[in-house]
C-alpha positions, 0 to 999 in steps of 0.5 A: 843119951836120947829120950826113948823113941827118939833114937840116940843123938849122933853127937854127944853134947859139947863140953860144959864147965864143971864146978871148978870152972874147968872144961868137961869132955868136948863134943863127941861124934858117936861111931854107931859101932856098938861097944866102941864108944865105951872105949873112947870116951863116948865117940870121935872128936869132930874133924879128925881122921881115924884109920882102921887097919887090918888084914883081909877078913877083919871087917874094915869095910863093915866098920866103915859102913856102919859108921857112915850109916849111923850118921845117915840114920841121924840126919847127917850126910855121908861121903864115900871116897872109893879108890877101887870098887864102884859105888854100885859094888859098895852098895851091893856089899852093904846089902850082904851085911844087911845094910841098906845104903841105896835108900840114901844114895844121891839124897844124903849119901854121895860117892867120889870114885877116884879111879885111875892111877893119877892120885896126885892130880886128883888129891891136889886139884880135883878133891879140894874143889869137890870138898869145897862144893860140899862144905857150902851145904854146911850139913854135918858130914861123915866121910869114909875112904875105903880103902886108901891102900892104892894111895900108899901104893901110888908112889915108891917115894916115901916123901911124896907118899907122905904129902899125898896122904897128908893132903888127903886127910887135911882136905877131907876132915874139913867136912867132919870125921873121916874113917879111912880103911887100910889093908895091912900086910904084916910079916910074921912077928910084926905087931903092925905092918910096916906098910901102914905106919905112915897113915897111922902116924898122920892120922888122929886115931888108929884102930887095929883089927886082927883076925885069927881063922882058928874057929871059936866065938872070939877070933876077931880082936880090936885094939885102939892104937891111938886116939888124940885128945881121948883117954882110950881103952888099952886092952885087946877087945873081942868083936863079932858081926851080926847081920843087920847090926854090924860089929859088936865090940865087947868092952868088958872082960870075956865071960864064959856063957852056957849056950845051952842054958836058954833058948836063943829064940826066947832071948831075942823075943824078950829083947824085942819086947823090951825094946818095944816097951822102951819105945825104941825107934823102928830102925832099932827094932829092925836091927834086933829082928835082923840079928835074930834071923841071922844069929849063927854063933854057938853061944848066947846073944844076950851080951851082944844084945845088951851092948846094942841096947846101950848103944841106943840109950835103951835102959832095961 
């Protein structure tokens, strides 16, 4: 964990040798998605592709932007490959979530807009040259593909689809960790939609988001389907969204909270003062403030705040 006042390291230290001479945990890239790192041994492995799969409304884009922004806030660069929306649309949507991507645009955040239907030519010819030019900077880069669904729809031929997706993944992960969001259209009774099985198979990791629009505090859940080289949590984990903070994943069993037992305002004020006392960076204090202003759940934010504190190495 980073020292108080310095913010969390974006990367966990590289593995060292234990007393028996065997390697300990390899380097991990922190996700910036609060609570998720607890489920995957501290973060993602470098130069891997993780697919985030879910239907509309599950928050795939929020997860991806949160991952991207965490790197930007810790001195890394970001590359966003968009196959549908323009960079301007993506930055506007990020603002609705309380994330400011504009201050990083064309400084340490860059976009590749693969518009049109000729994805084959773009992926096989144009993308490798763009990635080669970026890799010469030798700066740690996080990559987001949001969404990659148009590549799946680009051809009915499964062999060609596999080649396109494989080439896309192979090319981009030369820069660093890649997050690819995929829209799922599961049929009743399917655990995972058939249309997303190929990108899941070709990826190094896969996270499945589900949304049950039935009301209540925990109607969104996350499951880690696979994470190569990482021992991951195997349960189903609820998550919520808090404006300015993003997704907060509960990696502990669900506990009943009496929402009327104390004032939410006091809870946030105490948390803010504690963070100040621990010399939390201004960006973290701003997230807590934004979270307090937008909290509209009917249960206490205390556990969500604790998860955020843990994400930034703030021990209270």
